[in-house]
N, C-alpha and C positions, 0 to 999 in steps of 0.2 A: 605357575602363577600363584601369587599370594591369595590364600583363602580370606573371604570377608563375609560376615553374616548379614542378614537382611536389615537388622537394626542399624548397624554401623553404615551400611550402604545408604539408608534413608537419611541418616544424620549428615553424611557427606553430600548427598544430593541437595539437601536444603542449604548447606553451607555454600555450595556452588551457585545455587539460585540466588542466594543472598549476595554473593560477589557480583553477579550480573546486575542485581538491583542496586547495589552500591554505585556501580558505574553509571547506571541510569540516573540516579538521584544527583550524582556529581554533575552530569551534563545539564540536567534540569535547573539546578541551583546556580550554575555559573555561566550559562549561555547568554547570548545577547539578543538574538533576533526573535521575533514573535513566532516564526515558523518552527523554531526549536523549543523556545521557552513556553509557549502557549499551545500551539498545535501538537507539540510533542512528536514531531516528525523525525524520529531517530530510534535506533535500536542498539541493544548491547547483548553480547553473547560470550559464553565461555566454551572453549574447545579443549579436547584432550591434547596430549603431547603430539599426536599425529595430525591434528587439524580437523577432527570430527566433532561436531557440536554435541554438547552434553548438558548445558543449562542456559537459560535465557531469561531476560526480564520480560515483564508483561507490556511489550511495546507493539511493534508492527509486524504481522505475519509476512507481509510482502517483502520485508527486509530479512526477517529471521529465517524464513524458509530458503533463502538464497545465499546468505552469507557463507554458509559452510561450503556450498558449491563453488562460490567465488574463491574461497581460500584453497580448495583443492585444485582449482584451475591455476592459481598462482604457484602452488607447490609443484604441480606436474609440468607446467609449460614455461614458467618464468623464473622463479626463485626457489630452488630446491631447499628443503628444510635444513640440509647440511650447511647452507650458507646463512642461516638465521642465527645471529649471535645475541648474547645478553645485551640488553639496552637498545636493540634495533626496533624500529617501527616501519612497517611496510604499508604503502598507500596505493590506491588506485580508484578511479571513477570510470574506467573504460568499460562500456557495455560489451565490447568485444574481447575482454579479458575477464569475464565473469561478473561484471558489474550490471547495473540496471539502466540508469540514465545519468547524465553528467552532473546534475546537482547532488546526487547521492555519492558522497565520498566515503570510502571504506578504509579503515585503518586496522592493522593487526599487530599485536605485540607479543613476542614469545616470552614465557615466564621461566626463569631458570632458578634452580635451587642446588647449591653445592656443585655447580658446573653442569648440571643435567637439566634438559628442558622437561618441565613437568606439565605445561599447559600453554595455551595461547588465548589471549583475550582479544575481542574484536568489537569495534563500534562503527556503525554506519550512521551518518548524519546527513539529512537533507539540508543543503546550504542555500541560503536565500537567493543568491545570484552568482553564477559562475561564467557570466558573459554570454555571448551569442546574440542572436538577432531580436530578442524580445526580453522585456523585464521579467525577472524570475527564471530566465533561461528556458522558457516554454514557448518556442517559436513555432506557431501552428503552420507557418508557411515553409518551414525547413524541408529540404529534399535530400539532404545528406547530413551526417553527424557533424561534419566540420562547421556547419552553420549554427550548431546548438550550444557552443561554449568551449571552455577550457578543458582539454582532455589530458588526463594524467595516466600514463602507462604504469604498470606495476613497477615499483621502485622502492628503495629505502629512503624515507624522509628523515629518519633518525638512524644514525649508525653508532653503535656502542655509546649511546647517550648523547651524541652530538647532533643537533638538528641541522638539516640543510636549509638554511633560511632562504636561499635563492628560490627554491620551489615554492615556498610560502609567498614570497614577494611576487613571483609570477602569477600565482593564483589571485592574489589581491589586486594586482594591476589589471587583471581581466574582469574584475567584478564591479558592478555598479554600486555595491554596498560593501566596500572594503572594511569599514569599521565593524559592522555586524558580522560579516563572514570571518574576519580575523578573530573576533571575540569567540565566535562559535567554534572555530578550529582550535584555538587555544584550549577551550573547554573540552573538546574531544580528546586532545592529547593528554590533558591532565587526568581525565577519567580513565584512560588506559593505565596510567600509573596507579590510580586507585585500585583498579582490578588486579593488576600485577602484584601489588603489595598484599592484597587479601589472599590471592592464590598462594603466595609464598608462605603466609601464615598457616593456611590449610595444609600445605605440603609438609611444613615443619612439624605440625601437630600429629599428622597421621602417617607420615612417611611416604616416600615416593612410590614404593611398591603397593602400599595399601590404597593410595589415591588412584593409581592406575587400575587396580583391580576394581575399585568402586566405579570408575567411569565406564569400564567395560560392562560391568553388571547393569548399570543404569541404562545404557544403550540397549543391551540385550533384553531387558525387561520391557522397554518400549516396543521393541521389535515383536516380542512374543504377544504383547497386548494387542498390537495392530493386526497381527496375523490371526489371532483368535476372533477379532471383530469381523475381519474379512471372511473368515470361514463360516460365519453365521449368515452371510448373504448368499442367496441361491446362485450357483454357477450360471453364467450366461453373459450375453452381450447386451448392453443398455446404451441407447444412443439419444443424443439431444443436440440441437443446433440453436444458436442465438446469433445476433447480428450487431455489428457496430454500424452506427449511422453512416459514417464516411471517414475519410482520412484527412479532411480539411483541404486537400488539393483537388481531388476528383469528388466533388460534392454530390454527384448523382449516383455513385456506386456504393451500395452497402457491402460490408465485409463480413463474410461468413466465418463463424467460429464453431466448428463441429467437434464434439467429444464423443468417443465411443469408449465406454467403461467395460472392460472385460474381466470378469471374476473367474479365476481358476483356483479353486480350493482356498489356500491361504495367501494367494498372490493376486495383485491387482495391476492391470495395465490400462493406461489411458492413452488412447490413440487420437491425436489431433490432426490426422492426415487429411481430413476433408475440409480443412480451413482454407481461406482465400490465399492467393499468392501475396507476397510481400508488397506493401503499399508504397506509393511515392511519398506520402506525407508521414508525419512523425508519430503514428500510432503503433508502430511495429514493436514486437517483443523479441529479444534475443532468447535463446533456448533456456538460459538460466532463469530469466524472468518468467517464462511460461511454466517451467517446472515449479517455481514458487507458487504460481497461481493454481496449478493442479493440486499440489500438496494442500494448499489452503482449502480448496473445494472439497477434497477428500476428508480432511479433518473436520470441516464444518458440517459435513454430511454424516460422518460415522465415528469420528475420533475424538469426541469432546473430552473423554476421560483418559486419553493417552498422553503422557508427557511428551512434549515435542522436542525431539533431538534426532541425531543421526540414525538411531535405531529404528524409529517409526517410519523413516523414509525408505528403509531397505526393501519392504515388500511392494513398493510402488514403482512401476516402470512407466516412463513417459516417452511416447513416440511423437516426434514433430519433424516433418520433412524440412530440409534446408530450403531456403528461398520462399518460405511462406510467412504470413503475418505473425505466426507463432514461433518462427525460428529464422528471423531475418538475417541476411548476410551483409557484411560491411560493403559500402558505407551507409546503409539505410539509417534514416533518422529515427530516434526512439524516445524523444522527450516526453511525449504523451503516451508512453507504453501502458499506462494504467487503463486506457480505453479498451484495449484488447485484453489486458490482464484481468480486469473485473469480469469481462465477458467470458473468459475461460472459466473463472469460478462459477459464473451463472450456468454455463453449459455443463460443467461437471456435476453441479448440484441437480440440474435438470435430469441428467442421466441417472443419478442415484435415486431421484424421485420415482423413476420407473421401477427400480428394484425395491425401493422401500417407501411406498406411497404414504404410509402412516407416520413417517418420521421427518421427511425433508420438506422445508417450507417453500413457498412460491418465491419468485425472484425479488431480491432486494433492489435498491435503486441502481446499483451497478455502474458507478462512475465516480471518480475523484473530481469534484467540481473545482478545478484549479484555475485561478485567475490572478492577474497582477496588473497594477497600475504603476507606471513610472511617472511620478509627479515631479514637475519642475517648478521650484519655488521662485518667488520674486527676486531673491538674491542670487539666482542661478544654481543653487544647490539642488541635488536630486535625491529622491527617496523612492524605494521600491516597496509598495504595499502588496504583499503576496498573501493569499488566503486559500483555504480549502473548505468546501462545504459538503454535507451529506444529504441523504433523503430518507425515504421511508423503507422500513424492512418488510419483507414479504410475510403474508399471513401463513400460519402453519396449521396442521390438521386439528389443533386443539385450541386455537386462539388467534386474536388479531395480531397483525404486525406492529412493531414498535414505531412510534412517530419520531421523525428526525433523529434517527439512530445511526451512529457510525458503524459501518460494516467491519467485521473482523479483519478483512484483507488489508485495509489501511489503518483502521483503529485510531483515527485522528481525534483530537480534542477540539473544543470550541474556543475560538479567540474572543475574549470579552470585547464587545463593541466600544465600551468606555475606554479601554486601554488603547484600542486602535485609533479612536478619535483623539486621544491625548498624544499619540506618537506621530500621526500622519495627518496631512491636510485632507481628511476625509470626514464627512458627516453622514451618519446613517439615517435614512428616511423611513425605514421599516424593517422588521425582522420578526418572523413568527411562523407558525404552522400554516400550511396551505390547504384550506378546506377542499373536499371532493377530489383530492389527488390520489388517495389510496384506492386500489382496485376492489370492486365489489365482490362479495362472495359469502358463503356461509360464515366465513371469517374474513374481515376486511384487511386489506393491506395498510401498512403504516403510512402516515401523511408525509409528504415532502415539505420543504421549507421555502419561504420567500425571503429574500434579503435585498434591500435597496440601499444605495449609497451615492453620495454626491462628491464630486471633485471640488475642493476649495482652493487649490493651487491655481496659478494663472493658466498653465497648460499641462498636458501630460499625454501619455499614450496607454492603451489598454490592450491586453492579450488574454485570451481565454482558451482553455483546452478542456472541452466538455463533451458530453454525449447524451444518449437517450432522449434526444429531441424528436426523432422520427420513429424509432422503434422502442416502444415502452417496455418496462419490466413485465415479464410474463406472469400470468396466473396459472394455477394448477387445479386439476380435478373439477373443472367447470368454473373456476374463479376467473374474474376479468383482470386484464392487465392494469397496472397503475398508470396514472397520467404521466406523460412525458415532460421533459424540462422545457424551459423557455428563457430567453435572455432579451431584454428590451432596453434600448437606449432612448432616453428623453433628453433632448438638447435644452440648453438654457432658454431658448426661445419658445419652448413648449412643443416643438415637433418631435414625433416619435418614430422609431425604426426598430423592427424586429431583426435581431442579429442571429447569425448561424451559431452552431455549437462550437466551432473553431474560429478564433479571431486572432489576427496578427496586425500590429501597428495601427490600431484605430486611434486617430488623433482626438484628443479631448480638450475642451476649454472649461474655464471656471464656470461652475453652475450646471454642467452636464451631469445627468443622473443615469445610473444603470440599475436594473432590477433583475436578479436571478431567481428563477423558480426551479426547484429541484424535483426530481421524479418521486412519485409515491411507489410503494411496494405493490406487488401483485396480490390479488385475492386468492383465497383457497376455498374450494367447494361451491356448490350451486348457490347463487345469490338468493334464489327464492326460498332457501332453507334457513336464512338468517333469522334469528329470533327477534320478535317484536321488541323485547326489552333492550337488546343491543342496538336496534335501529333507533329507538327513542333516546338511548344514552348518547349515540352519535349526534343526534340533532341538538340535544341540550348542551353538549360540549362544544358545538360548532364544528365538529369534524365533517359532518355532511349537512348540506343545506337542503331546504325543502324541495328545491327543484333539481336536485342531483339525480342522475340516472338510477342509482340504487333506490332512491325514495320513490321515483315513478314506478319502478319495477315492483316494489312491495305493495303499492297501493292500486296496482292494476288488477 
């Protein structure tokens, strides 16, 4: 193997990260839909010549921690690397071939220099609508994946530079938003070309052998850093369990997510075997999705200074029995896989809190508040307004949780309401922090949000895939849980109705209003030990009102 020193390794590392960021900027600047352009629900990654991740842009851990596993699944079971040629692009969105859920379309492009494969670039984009039984392809009533949208098995969508337009036409024919999805997909393919061009320049500058040596060293450095951190944790078994409200079909049954973290010297095993059996409704995770959540929980607990790539994943073993909600088997529905995915992160972090009580925060809001309206305009045209919302972060041993802060697992951005009102027949009636939603403690959990909006089109339908309505985010070390979420429908005639966390096919008329309230984070430490200065600050800022439980506690 070619020798390479630390300085040149770091130079190449930053060049590879820049390549991933260039792809990310290309998607951002050329995409069409708000879910990509504003929410930034996409991710970009650079892999070595064998398909192991080496660099990534600052996008979504839920994607980035799983793209490499998806790529390895494609290579091992569907399309061997020997069949990948210069100019090819491989595509899939199939959760049972390494994917996550059907709106997340993954594409991979091999990069060749002088006839030799030197790297692979990959992009995952959440597309606005890929068909199925609900707007945004989030059908809370689905009982099998075939009801959730257009499914693409692993295949070449571009062969030697020639696109298979028929596949693209099939995708767009199944979408409620073909113009936006078509624009986003063109952006995705263009960004792959951007990444490939940059990788060829890097390869030409440093040479194939030196680039390969650098990627190996980068991955080995991350592995060594992760093993060193694990070695500092006392050997032992640390357990925690959290719960999903329900699957949307059986609304009376909570789903258990159990995580046992086993530390053995410099290796870490996360056993999810105590989790519930696979659910009828679409909250299930495939194994790749659950691995992604475990890795995110580990990195959020102990690995903040470790560069995320294939190397840091090596010391982490994930056990998840088949047929469970954390390793669902075909044809289980998976559209709302983030309900279980976030809870895996919560459970893993809860287990680490037992091992490292002075480091790990209480539970964050723990759900992607995904909802969509299929608005039908007066001229018969249709528009899908899809959005995601976040909540409060958990308090930590040294301070309050952040208010309305997007968790690292999905790392979404905020869609400006002015832009939404300009593009869709939607008017917002309120948006802000939700007082009293953070869990009380020595340090308070972050506040959730409220967001109200009205349909201005003649008719429409509403779908929601939410959670944390029944079982709120947990507190730690005596801290109280955050307040759970809530969804309320107010009809144009003034009548109101509390809605469940999972909604499918709710008919709307012009003037109907919906208000979503998201969860606050859990508190940390005994509430009676909160300083009077912090209590007074909360009151003056409007974070806690005079009649809140934490106020009554401090004045008792």
